[in-house]
Backbone as JSON, one array per atom type, in Angstrom:
{
  "sequence": "XXXXXXXXXXXXXXXXXXXXXXXXXXXXXXXXXXXXXXXXXXXXXXXXXXXXXXXXXXXXXXXXXXXXXXXXXXXXXXXXXXXXXXXXXXXXXXXXXXXXXXXXXXXXXXXXXXXXXXXXXXXXXXXXXXXXXXXXXXXXXXXXXXXXXXXXXXXXXXXXXXXXXXXXXXXXXXXXXXXXXXXXXXXXXXXXXXXXXXXXXXXXXXXXXXXXXXXXXXXXXXXXXXXXXXXXXXXXXXXXXXXXXXXXXXXXXXXXXXXXXX",
  "N": [[-6.45, -22.77, 4.28], [-5.38, -21.1, 7.5], [-4.79, -18.52, 8.33], [-3.4, -15.53, 6.26], [-2.14, -14.43, 3.13], [-3.29, -13.21, -0.02], [-2.87, -12.55, -3.69], [-1.6, -11.89, -6.77], [1.0, -11.89, -7.45], [3.81, -12.63, -5.5], [6.15, -12.94, -4.42], [7.35, -11.28, -3.4], [6.97, -10.43, -1.27], [6.99, -9.36, 2.3], [5.14, -10.38, 4.42], [4.49, -12.5, 5.88], [6.6, -12.6, 7.7], [6.15, -10.09, 8.99], [4.04, -10.63, 10.09], [4.4, -12.63, 11.87], [5.59, -11.3, 13.64], [3.85, -9.84, 14.99], [2.06, -11.87, 15.94], [1.02, -15.03, 16.73], [0.53, -17.24, 15.01], [-0.09, -19.44, 12.11], [0.99, -18.31, 9.04], [0.34, -18.0, 5.69], [1.45, -17.36, 2.17], [-0.18, -16.96, -0.45], [-0.46, -17.38, -3.83], [-2.45, -16.44, -6.49], [-4.24, -17.07, -9.57], [-6.06, -15.34, -11.75], [-8.02, -16.94, -12.78], [-8.19, -19.03, -10.51], [-8.82, -17.13, -8.42], [-11.54, -16.81, -8.06], [-12.77, -19.34, -7.33], [-11.33, -20.02, -4.76], [-12.27, -17.92, -3.29], [-14.9, -18.51, -2.92], [-15.03, -20.98, -1.9], [-14.32, -20.28, 0.7], [-12.23, -20.94, 2.56], [-11.09, -20.3, 5.14], [-9.65, -18.79, 7.96], [-9.14, -15.82, 8.46], [-7.8, -13.18, 5.96], [-5.19, -11.29, 4.35], [-5.33, -9.15, 1.5], [-3.85, -8.34, -1.66], [-2.54, -6.71, -4.47], [-3.83, -8.01, -7.45], [-6.73, -7.8, -6.39], [-7.98, -6.57, -4.76], [-10.41, -4.82, -4.79], [-11.87, -6.49, -6.3], [-12.52, -8.66, -4.24], [-14.8, -7.64, -3.37], [-17.68, -8.54, -4.2], [-17.73, -10.77, -2.78], [-18.09, -10.46, -0.24], [-20.04, -10.43, 2.95], [-20.2, -8.67, 4.73], [-19.15, -4.9, 4.9], [-17.22, -2.67, 6.3], [-18.2, 0.59, 7.44], [-15.8, 2.64, 6.67], [-14.48, 1.04, 4.76], [-16.5, 0.85, 2.78], [-16.65, 3.45, 2.02], [-14.11, 4.15, 0.83], [-13.86, 1.9, -1.22], [-12.42, -0.56, -1.42], [-10.78, -3.24, -0.19], [-8.47, -4.65, 2.38], [-8.27, -6.66, 4.18], [-9.78, -9.27, 5.24], [-12.11, -10.87, 7.59], [-13.51, -14.22, 8.06], [-16.63, -15.35, 9.69], [-17.9, -17.56, 10.94], [-18.6, -18.28, 8.21], [-19.58, -16.28, 6.94], [-18.3, -13.44, 5.34], [-16.57, -10.63, 6.52], [-15.06, -7.31, 5.46], [-12.53, -4.98, 5.7], [-10.34, -2.33, 5.51], [-7.33, -1.68, 6.19], [-4.8, -0.58, 4.95], [-5.67, 2.51, 5.07], [-5.41, 3.29, 7.64], [-2.62, 2.56, 7.57], [-1.33, 4.19, 5.79], [-1.69, 6.79, 6.79], [-0.4, 6.61, 8.93], [2.26, 6.27, 8.07], [2.52, 8.94, 6.84], [2.49, 10.38, 9.3], [4.57, 9.51, 10.7], [6.76, 10.4, 9.03], [6.5, 12.82, 9.18], [5.13, 14.11, 7.05], [3.23, 16.78, 5.82], [0.01, 17.32, 4.33], [-1.95, 19.11, 3.98], [-3.59, 21.66, 2.28], [-2.16, 21.23, 0.14], [-0.7, 20.57, -3.38], [-1.21, 17.46, -4.83], [0.16, 14.59, -6.55], [-1.19, 11.44, -7.49], [-0.02, 8.63, -8.6], [-1.31, 6.3, -10.43], [-4.1, 4.14, -10.12], [-5.39, 2.07, -8.68], [-6.56, -0.41, -6.28], [-5.02, -0.02, -4.16], [-4.57, 2.6, -4.11], [-7.08, 3.68, -3.27], [-7.47, 3.99, -0.9], [-5.7, 6.14, -0.03], [-6.56, 8.26, -1.59], [-8.85, 8.9, -0.19], [-7.8, 9.51, 2.61], [-5.78, 11.79, 1.76], [-7.91, 13.37, 1.24], [-9.3, 13.77, 3.53], [-7.22, 14.82, 5.12], [-7.2, 17.15, 4.15], [-5.87, 17.79, 1.49], [-5.11, 20.31, -1.13], [-5.39, 19.73, -3.89], [-6.0, 17.05, -5.54], [-4.79, 14.81, -7.81], [-4.95, 12.43, -10.28], [-2.6, 10.47, -11.93], [-2.11, 8.59, -14.67], [-0.71, 6.29, -17.28], [-2.74, 6.09, -19.54], [-4.92, 7.95, -21.06], [-8.01, 9.39, -19.51], [-11.38, 9.63, -17.98], [-11.16, 12.18, -15.82], [-8.51, 11.76, -15.24], [-5.36, 12.32, -15.6], [-2.65, 12.31, -17.95], [0.94, 11.31, -17.83], [2.54, 13.21, -19.35], [0.77, 15.35, -19.48], [0.31, 15.87, -16.91], [2.89, 17.1, -16.5], [3.18, 19.15, -17.95], [0.85, 20.68, -16.98], [0.82, 20.46, -14.43], [3.41, 21.25, -13.14], [4.07, 22.28, -10.56], [3.48, 20.85, -8.56], [3.21, 19.68, -5.01], [3.56, 17.45, -3.55], [4.46, 14.07, -4.51], [2.91, 10.81, -5.02], [3.47, 7.34, -5.53], [1.59, 4.93, -6.19], [1.51, 2.75, -7.87], [2.99, -0.23, -9.14], [5.31, 0.4, -10.25], [8.97, -0.1, -10.32], [8.97, -1.91, -8.32], [10.35, -4.73, -6.74], [11.03, -7.4, -9.07], [11.76, -5.19, -10.61], [13.48, -3.04, -10.28], [15.09, -1.26, -11.33], [13.2, 0.6, -12.38], [11.4, 3.45, -12.83], [8.49, 5.46, -11.94], [8.29, 8.15, -13.01], [9.41, 10.83, -14.18], [11.13, 13.15, -12.58], [12.19, 15.55, -13.18], [10.6, 18.22, -14.11], [9.32, 19.03, -11.78], [9.96, 21.22, -9.99], [8.99, 22.28, -7.67], [8.68, 20.52, -5.94], [8.03, 19.06, -2.72], [7.78, 16.99, -1.13], [8.07, 13.22, -1.4], [6.45, 9.96, -1.96], [6.55, 6.73, -1.76], [4.81, 3.98, -2.1], [5.59, 1.5, -2.24], [7.33, -1.28, -0.9], [9.32, -3.39, -1.16], [11.92, -2.45, -3.26], [13.35, -1.08, 0.05], [14.2, 1.55, -0.8], [13.3, 3.06, -3.39], [14.01, 3.54, -6.97], [12.67, 6.06, -7.79], [12.28, 7.24, -5.38], [14.91, 7.43, -4.56], [16.05, 9.25, -6.75], [14.38, 11.27, -5.85], [15.31, 12.06, -3.66], [17.6, 13.12, -4.11], [17.01, 15.54, -5.29], [17.09, 17.03, -3.03], [14.39, 16.37, -1.79], [11.99, 15.72, 0.56], [11.64, 12.3, 1.62], [9.58, 8.87, 1.54], [9.43, 5.84, 2.29], [7.6, 2.66, 1.61], [7.57, 0.61, 3.54], [6.96, 1.3, 6.29], [4.46, 1.99, 6.09], [3.53, -0.84, 5.33], [4.1, -2.13, 7.2], [2.65, -1.04, 9.57], [-0.2, -1.34, 8.71], [-0.34, -4.1, 8.44], [-0.14, -4.57, 11.34], [-2.72, -3.32, 12.31], [-4.33, -5.2, 10.86], [-4.02, -7.63, 12.05], [-5.11, -6.91, 14.47], [-7.89, -7.19, 13.6], [-8.05, -9.58, 12.96], [-7.72, -11.14, 15.43], [-9.31, -9.83, 17.13], [-8.53, -7.91, 18.81], [-6.23, -5.42, 20.58], [-3.52, -3.88, 19.93], [-0.6, -2.15, 20.98], [0.1, 0.91, 19.22], [2.88, 1.57, 19.52], [4.44, -0.52, 18.89], [4.96, -0.83, 16.23], [7.06, 0.63, 15.23], [9.68, -0.86, 16.22], [9.21, -3.41, 15.01], [9.03, -2.89, 12.25], [11.84, -1.69, 12.09], [13.16, -4.19, 12.55], [12.31, -5.81, 10.49], [13.23, -4.35, 8.27], [16.17, -4.29, 8.74], [16.33, -7.37, 8.37], [15.82, -7.36, 5.5], [17.82, -5.97, 4.4], [19.86, -7.6, 4.95], [19.54, -9.42, 3.65], [19.67, -8.63, 1.07], [22.31, -7.91, 0.89], [23.49, -10.2, 0.68], [22.62, -10.9, -1.55], [20.09, -11.45, -2.12], [16.58, -11.06, -2.92]],
  "CA": [[-5.34, -22.13, 5.33], [-5.95, -20.38, 8.73], [-4.6, -16.95, 7.95], [-2.74, -15.59, 4.97], [-2.19, -13.26, 1.94], [-3.52, -13.28, -1.51], [-2.69, -11.85, -4.6], [-1.32, -12.44, -7.98], [2.46, -12.43, -7.4], [3.85, -12.47, -3.79], [7.32, -13.56, -4.47], [8.49, -10.0, -2.93], [6.57, -9.99, -0.12], [7.42, -9.83, 3.71], [3.96, -9.93, 5.31], [4.72, -13.62, 6.93], [7.61, -12.13, 8.67], [5.68, -9.42, 9.43], [2.7, -10.91, 11.09], [5.18, -13.27, 12.82], [6.21, -10.6, 15.02], [2.79, -9.37, 16.08], [0.81, -12.78, 16.46], [1.4, -16.56, 16.81], [-0.31, -18.4, 13.99], [0.63, -19.8, 10.77], [0.73, -17.03, 8.03], [0.89, -18.34, 4.62], [1.19, -16.55, 0.96], [-0.92, -17.67, -1.31], [-0.45, -16.71, -5.14], [-3.65, -16.66, -6.97], [-4.19, -16.9, -10.68], [-7.47, -14.95, -12.13], [-8.89, -18.29, -12.42], [-8.13, -19.5, -9.44], [-9.14, -16.31, -7.26], [-13.12, -16.95, -7.73], [-12.98, -20.73, -6.69], [-10.56, -19.69, -3.6], [-13.37, -16.97, -2.49], [-16.45, -19.06, -2.9], [-14.74, -21.99, -0.87], [-14.21, -19.46, 2.02], [-11.5, -22.1, 3.81], [-9.74, -19.42, 5.91], [-10.05, -17.77, 9.21], [-8.98, -14.36, 7.95], [-6.76, -12.98, 4.98], [-5.24, -10.03, 3.63], [-5.69, -8.93, 0.25], [-3.29, -7.27, -2.08], [-2.49, -6.54, -5.86], [-4.99, -6.92, -7.75], [-7.86, -8.05, -5.74], [-8.66, -5.32, -3.4], [-11.59, -4.59, -5.31], [-12.62, -8.08, -6.67], [-13.05, -9.43, -3.21], [-16.08, -6.93, -2.8], [-18.87, -9.15, -4.2], [-17.99, -12.18, -1.94], [-18.37, -10.02, 1.29], [-21.33, -10.38, 3.58], [-20.24, -7.24, 5.36], [-18.49, -4.4, 4.46], [-17.49, -1.66, 7.25], [-18.28, 2.15, 6.66], [-14.58, 2.83, 5.76], [-14.08, 0.36, 3.37], [-17.29, 1.12, 1.95], [-16.11, 4.79, 1.55], [-13.06, 3.75, -0.03], [-14.04, 1.01, -2.36], [-11.41, -1.65, -1.63], [-10.6, -3.76, 1.17], [-7.11, -5.42, 2.16], [-8.43, -7.41, 5.06], [-11.16, -10.12, 5.2], [-12.31, -11.98, 8.39], [-14.43, -14.91, 8.12], [-17.1, -15.36, 10.83], [-19.18, -18.39, 10.81], [-19.16, -18.26, 7.01], [-19.87, -14.62, 6.58], [-16.81, -12.54, 5.09], [-16.63, -9.03, 6.69], [-14.45, -6.59, 4.99], [-11.87, -4.03, 6.51], [-9.57, -1.6, 4.96], [-6.16, -1.43, 6.98], [-4.13, 0.23, 3.98], [-6.07, 3.89, 5.12], [-4.64, 3.47, 8.69], [-1.18, 2.55, 7.23], [-0.82, 5.5, 4.89], [-1.99, 7.92, 7.97], [0.87, 6.3, 10.04], [3.62, 6.58, 6.93], [2.88, 10.37, 6.66], [2.71, 11.26, 10.18], [6.13, 8.89, 11.02], [7.85, 11.2, 8.28], [6.16, 14.67, 9.45], [4.7, 14.75, 5.68], [1.78, 17.77, 5.79], [-0.53, 17.41, 2.88], [-3.22, 20.05, 3.98], [-3.34, 22.7, 1.41], [-0.94, 20.84, -0.97], [-1.39, 19.88, -4.65], [-0.84, 16.15, -4.73], [-0.25, 13.94, -7.87], [-1.03, 10.5, -7.28], [0.32, 7.81, -9.61], [-1.87, 4.64, -10.19], [-5.71, 4.49, -9.61], [-5.92, 0.61, -8.33], [-7.02, -0.91, -5.05], [-3.92, 0.79, -3.02], [-4.56, 4.15, -4.41], [-8.31, 4.49, -2.96], [-7.37, 4.84, 0.74], [-4.77, 7.11, -0.14], [-7.72, 9.5, -2.07], [-9.68, 9.36, 0.9], [-7.09, 10.09, 3.2], [-5.51, 13.14, 1.38], [-9.19, 14.48, 1.33], [-9.59, 14.11, 5.1], [-6.15, 15.88, 5.63], [-7.17, 18.52, 3.67], [-4.93, 18.44, 0.5], [-5.98, 21.49, -1.85], [-5.98, 19.22, -4.99], [-5.45, 15.71, -5.58], [-4.74, 14.27, -9.17], [-4.53, 11.14, -10.36], [-1.74, 10.38, -12.95], [-1.86, 7.41, -15.05], [-0.35, 6.43, -18.88], [-3.49, 6.22, -20.68], [-5.98, 9.26, -20.95], [-9.15, 8.74, -19.03], [-12.05, 10.76, -17.27], [-10.91, 12.4, -14.33], [-7.22, 11.18, -14.99], [-4.22, 12.99, -16.12], [-1.16, 11.5, -18.38], [2.2, 11.68, -17.41], [2.72, 14.27, -20.41], [-0.34, 16.57, -19.18], [0.85, 16.33, -15.29], [4.32, 17.83, -16.21], [2.84, 20.2, -18.51], [0.06, 21.53, -16.35], [0.94, 20.57, -12.74], [4.9, 21.18, -12.69], [4.07, 22.88, -9.49], [2.92, 20.16, -7.48], [4.13, 19.71, -4.15], [3.68, 16.11, -3.15], [3.76, 12.92, -5.47], [2.59, 9.62, -4.17], [3.59, 6.15, -6.27], [0.78, 3.81, -5.73], [1.76, 1.95, -8.82], [4.05, -1.25, -8.7], [6.49, 0.6, -11.06], [10.05, 0.17, -9.44], [8.95, -3.05, -7.33], [11.33, -5.84, -7.33], [12.33, -7.55, -9.66], [12.25, -4.37, -11.7], [14.21, -2.08, -9.6], [15.64, 0.08, -11.92], [12.14, 1.28, -12.99], [10.84, 4.58, -12.22], [7.24, 5.58, -12.7], [7.81, 9.26, -13.55], [10.52, 11.9, -14.66], [10.98, 14.2, -11.68], [12.82, 16.92, -13.67], [10.06, 19.22, -14.25], [8.76, 19.46, -10.78], [10.71, 22.28, -9.2], [8.37, 23.14, -6.46], [8.23, 19.59, -5.05], [8.26, 19.13, -1.34], [7.75, 15.42, -0.45], [7.65, 12.03, -2.6], [6.12, 9.12, -1.5], [6.49, 5.59, -2.52], [4.17, 2.75, -1.22], [6.36, 0.27, -2.43], [8.39, -1.68, 0.41], [10.67, -3.69, -1.68], [12.93, -2.36, -2.38], [13.11, -0.25, 0.81], [14.26, 2.57, -1.14], [13.17, 2.79, -4.93], [14.79, 4.73, -8.05], [11.92, 6.95, -7.47], [12.77, 8.01, -3.95], [16.57, 7.91, -4.85], [15.99, 10.47, -7.65], [13.69, 12.43, -5.49], [16.53, 12.46, -2.44], [18.7, 14.0, -4.94], [16.75, 16.93, -5.55], [16.46, 17.53, -1.88], [13.01, 16.29, -1.68], [11.49, 14.48, 1.85], [11.14, 11.1, 1.01], [9.17, 8.05, 2.28], [9.13, 4.61, 1.61], [6.44, 1.78, 2.03], [7.67, -0.37, 4.5], [6.45, 1.58, 7.42], [2.92, 1.62, 5.99], [3.43, -2.27, 5.36], [3.98, -2.99, 8.93], [1.52, -0.71, 10.07], [-1.48, -1.78, 8.28], [-0.4, -5.43, 9.17], [-0.59, -4.38, 12.82], [-4.03, -3.05, 12.13], [-5.0, -6.29, 10.45], [-3.96, -8.55, 13.26], [-6.2, -6.71, 15.62], [-9.0, -7.49, 13.23], [-7.97, -11.04, 12.97], [-7.8, -11.71, 16.42], [-10.17, -9.18, 18.0], [-7.88, -7.65, 20.17], [-5.77, -3.98, 20.47], [-1.9, -3.61, 19.98], [-0.03, -0.68, 20.92], [0.93, 1.61, 18.05], [4.28, 1.58, 19.84], [5.08, -1.74, 18.49], [5.2, -0.66, 14.8], [8.29, 0.92, 14.78], [10.74, -1.92, 16.48], [8.8, -4.51, 13.83], [9.59, -1.95, 10.97], [13.44, -1.85, 12.06], [13.49, -5.54, 12.25], [12.24, -6.15, 8.81], [14.16, -3.67, 7.35], [17.46, -5.27, 9.02], [16.32, -8.73, 7.63], [15.74, -7.12, 4.0], [19.2, -5.33, 4.01], [20.72, -8.58, 4.97], [19.09, -10.46, 2.41], [20.1, -7.83, -0.42], [23.77, -7.99, 0.91], [23.62, -11.56, 0.64], [22.35, -11.27, -2.94], [18.73, -12.37, -2.31], [15.55, -9.82, -3.04]],
  "C": [[-6.02, -21.23, 6.54], [-5.97, -18.85, 8.4], [-3.15, -16.79, 6.55], [-2.54, -14.27, 4.25], [-2.66, -13.81, 0.83], [-3.48, -12.32, -2.16], [-2.1, -12.57, -5.88], [0.15, -12.7, -7.9], [2.9, -11.82, -5.92], [5.15, -12.98, -3.38], [8.08, -12.23, -3.77], [7.99, -9.71, -1.67], [6.97, -10.28, 1.35], [6.46, -9.72, 4.51], [4.25, -11.36, 5.97], [5.63, -13.19, 7.9], [6.99, -11.28, 9.61], [4.62, -9.5, 10.55], [3.19, -11.99, 12.02], [5.66, -12.65, 13.98], [5.03, -9.9, 15.65], [1.8, -10.51, 16.33], [1.69, -14.21, 16.4], [0.6, -17.35, 16.14], [0.43, -18.52, 12.98], [-0.01, -19.03, 9.7], [0.96, -17.76, 6.42], [0.34, -17.18, 3.39], [0.82, -17.22, 0.17], [-1.22, -17.12, -2.57], [-1.95, -17.31, -5.63], [-3.58, -16.25, -8.35], [-5.76, -15.88, -10.68], [-8.27, -15.92, -12.19], [-9.22, -19.01, -11.33], [-8.71, -18.52, -7.88], [-10.73, -16.43, -6.92], [-13.16, -18.21, -6.85], [-12.16, -20.71, -5.03], [-11.63, -18.81, -2.82], [-14.73, -17.72, -2.13], [-15.94, -20.03, -1.81], [-14.6, -21.44, 0.58], [-13.16, -20.23, 2.93], [-10.59, -21.35, 4.28], [-10.53, -18.89, 6.9], [-10.24, -16.03, 8.9], [-7.62, -14.42, 6.88], [-6.46, -11.51, 4.65], [-5.45, -10.28, 2.0], [-4.48, -7.98, -0.44], [-3.14, -7.31, -3.95], [-2.79, -7.88, -6.62], [-6.06, -7.32, -7.52], [-8.49, -7.32, -4.73], [-9.88, -4.87, -3.7], [-12.61, -5.73, -5.64], [-13.04, -8.84, -5.59], [-14.62, -8.73, -2.89], [-17.52, -7.54, -3.03], [-18.92, -10.48, -3.34], [-18.31, -11.86, -0.49], [-19.76, -9.98, 1.48], [-21.49, -9.0, 4.42], [-18.98, -6.26, 4.99], [-18.38, -3.05, 5.37], [-17.11, -0.34, 6.54], [-16.91, 2.89, 6.0], [-14.38, 2.29, 4.58], [-15.15, 0.7, 2.31], [-17.17, 2.6, 1.14], [-14.82, 4.68, 0.43], [-13.3, 3.02, -1.22], [-13.1, 0.03, -2.76], [-11.2, -1.88, -0.25], [-9.18, -4.51, 0.99], [-7.12, -6.5, 3.42], [-9.62, -8.1, 5.21], [-11.04, -11.24, 6.6], [-13.59, -12.97, 8.06], [-15.01, -15.71, 9.49], [-18.07, -16.05, 10.5], [-19.74, -18.34, 9.36], [-19.52, -17.2, 6.39], [-18.66, -14.03, 6.38], [-17.09, -11.12, 5.35], [-15.07, -8.4, 6.29], [-13.85, -5.36, 5.47], [-10.91, -3.17, 5.53], [-8.45, -0.9, 5.91], [-5.12, -0.52, 6.38], [-4.38, 1.94, 4.52], [-5.04, 3.83, 6.24], [-2.96, 3.29, 8.6], [-0.42, 3.4, 6.62], [-0.97, 6.67, 5.94], [-0.72, 7.89, 8.76], [1.9, 6.5, 9.21], [3.63, 8.29, 7.04], [3.09, 11.0, 7.83], [3.98, 10.76, 10.68], [6.88, 10.18, 10.25], [7.6, 12.68, 8.16], [5.64, 14.88, 7.91], [3.32, 15.55, 6.16], [1.34, 17.73, 4.67], [-1.91, 18.56, 2.74], [-2.77, 21.27, 2.92], [-2.35, 22.39, 0.1], [-1.44, 20.07, -2.23], [-0.62, 18.37, -4.63], [-1.18, 15.15, -6.0], [-0.32, 12.49, -7.31], [-0.81, 9.58, -8.26], [-0.02, 6.54, -9.43], [-3.28, 5.12, -9.55], [-6.28, 3.03, -9.22], [-6.05, 0.58, -6.83], [-6.16, 0.01, -4.06], [-4.25, 2.01, -2.87], [-5.79, 4.64, -3.76], [-8.01, 4.86, -1.8], [-6.34, 6.0, 0.93], [-5.69, 8.73, -0.45], [-8.15, 10.01, -0.68], [-8.89, 10.17, 2.12], [-6.32, 11.56, 3.17], [-6.68, 13.93, 1.47], [-9.53, 14.83, 2.54], [-8.44, 15.15, 5.64], [-6.32, 17.22, 4.99], [-6.42, 19.22, 2.33], [-6.03, 19.37, -0.42], [-6.56, 20.63, -3.04], [-5.27, 17.95, -5.16], [-5.74, 14.98, -7.22], [-4.21, 13.17, -9.7], [-3.72, 11.2, -11.59], [-1.73, 8.92, -13.45], [-1.12, 7.35, -16.68], [-1.34, 6.43, -19.59], [-4.33, 7.64, -20.11], [-7.45, 8.59, -20.44], [-10.01, 9.78, -18.42], [-11.64, 10.86, -15.93], [-9.22, 12.06, -13.87], [-6.36, 11.9, -16.14], [-3.13, 11.77, -16.91], [-0.25, 11.98, -17.86], [2.69, 12.99, -17.86], [1.98, 15.55, -19.67], [0.07, 16.9, -17.74], [2.03, 17.37, -15.45], [3.95, 18.74, -16.84], [1.98, 21.13, -17.92], [0.3, 21.65, -14.7], [2.17, 20.54, -12.38], [5.04, 21.77, -11.14], [3.29, 22.11, -8.34], [3.73, 19.92, -6.23], [4.42, 18.27, -3.59], [3.31, 15.1, -4.54], [3.88, 11.79, -4.62], [2.75, 8.68, -5.4], [2.33, 5.31, -5.56], [0.79, 2.59, -6.58], [2.75, 0.85, -8.43], [5.25, -0.83, -9.48], [7.77, 0.83, -10.17], [9.86, -0.94, -8.34], [9.82, -4.06, -7.84], [10.57, -6.92, -8.21], [12.71, -6.43, -10.44], [12.37, -2.87, -11.14], [14.82, -0.63, -10.3], [14.72, 0.98, -12.64], [11.87, 2.3, -12.13], [9.18, 5.05, -12.43], [7.07, 7.12, -13.23], [9.29, 10.03, -13.51], [10.31, 13.07, -13.69], [11.37, 15.51, -12.14], [12.23, 18.1, -13.81], [9.53, 19.65, -12.76], [9.84, 19.83, -9.79], [10.29, 22.4, -7.66], [8.13, 21.62, -5.35], [9.0, 19.46, -3.58], [8.43, 17.63, -0.58], [7.49, 14.32, -1.73], [7.74, 10.73, -1.65], [6.03, 7.73, -2.18], [5.89, 4.19, -1.59], [4.76, 1.34, -1.51], [7.38, -0.23, -1.32], [9.41, -2.45, 0.05], [10.89, -3.44, -2.78], [12.83, -1.25, -1.29], [13.26, 1.38, 0.1], [14.28, 2.65, -2.83], [13.91, 3.83, -5.63], [14.18, 5.82, -7.79], [12.06, 7.94, -6.38], [14.22, 8.44, -3.92], [16.7, 9.14, -5.55], [15.46, 11.74, -6.82], [14.89, 13.07, -4.07], [17.51, 13.43, -3.37], [18.51, 15.01, -5.34], [16.45, 17.7, -4.12], [15.14, 17.48, -1.41], [12.97, 15.57, -0.23], [10.89, 13.43, 1.22], [10.46, 9.96, 2.16], [8.79, 6.89, 1.86], [7.98, 3.76, 1.98], [6.39, 0.9, 3.18], [6.84, 0.05, 5.94], [4.8, 1.52, 7.32], [2.57, 0.19, 5.83], [3.05, -2.93, 6.58], [2.77, -2.49, 9.67], [0.08, -1.19, 9.72], [-1.68, -3.33, 8.57], [-0.89, -5.5, 10.54], [-1.99, -4.24, 13.03], [-5.09, -4.27, 11.72], [-4.93, -7.39, 11.14], [-4.88, -8.38, 14.04], [-7.57, -7.0, 14.82], [-9.32, -8.97, 13.19], [-8.32, -11.81, 14.07], [-8.69, -11.0, 17.61], [-9.51, -8.62, 19.11], [-7.03, -6.24, 20.03], [-4.19, -4.42, 20.54], [-1.57, -2.34, 19.98], [0.75, -0.15, 19.62], [2.31, 1.67, 18.03], [5.24, 0.63, 19.1], [5.42, -1.71, 16.78], [6.56, -0.59, 14.65], [9.54, -0.18, 15.12], [10.47, -3.12, 15.38], [9.41, -4.03, 12.81], [11.27, -2.51, 11.13], [13.74, -3.52, 11.77], [13.55, -6.02, 11.23], [13.26, -5.69, 8.16], [15.78, -4.02, 7.57], [17.89, -6.47, 8.05], [16.39, -8.45, 6.14], [16.88, -6.74, 3.82], [20.15, -6.75, 4.22], [20.72, -9.35, 3.81], [19.66, -9.98, 1.02], [21.17, -8.09, -0.48], [23.98, -9.33, 0.61], [23.17, -12.0, -1.1], [20.69, -11.78, -3.19], [17.97, -10.94, -2.32], [14.98, -9.86, -1.68]]
}
């Protein structure tokens, strides 16, 4: 393939439609099993690809070049093939910053709980650090070094200001699931979900009922795609084009939902 997205499960993805708004090339969705993934990477039979769950860190050994930002993050979501050498970048970082700024979410001096610790969480950690978050705490179901369980988070950090979901809990088709019980978090200022489908997850709906500022992941998805296209084609695209594309994709998703499709 020339351009596309690799990941394990891509049935929920709108990346093909998003890239079609920014560029005129054929963009494919290619789901890969754990067994298929190394074969694909070793063949290098593509011009440029995006990478999603669960391969954002698994691709690192196949890269000839890792830009400084991606090296700091430890994960990539954008790979460009230049004469057989693979160059890795991370546009999730820029997409996440765009999401925060668009929604007016200030993290400076805030206590932030980040749900999950996978490849998509890594650029979030760096962005929060660089924006001056006071505390950034990782929350997972299993105990581990530097990791809180959900019970520990509720008991010791109910004063958290912001909760960011980087896990896939609540993603289509499991739209009735939510990663966390928000009841203990009376001090909550903002809730962010990096899931783009559905546009408003149960997690965000419950936060909204509490009067909390919310932000869904579609803006980040569209923004990171814009930045990826810039790497793919070695060109610059005005950030002003992000919002119209997001609105168009949001409308398309709503139409499909109303027609009974995901």
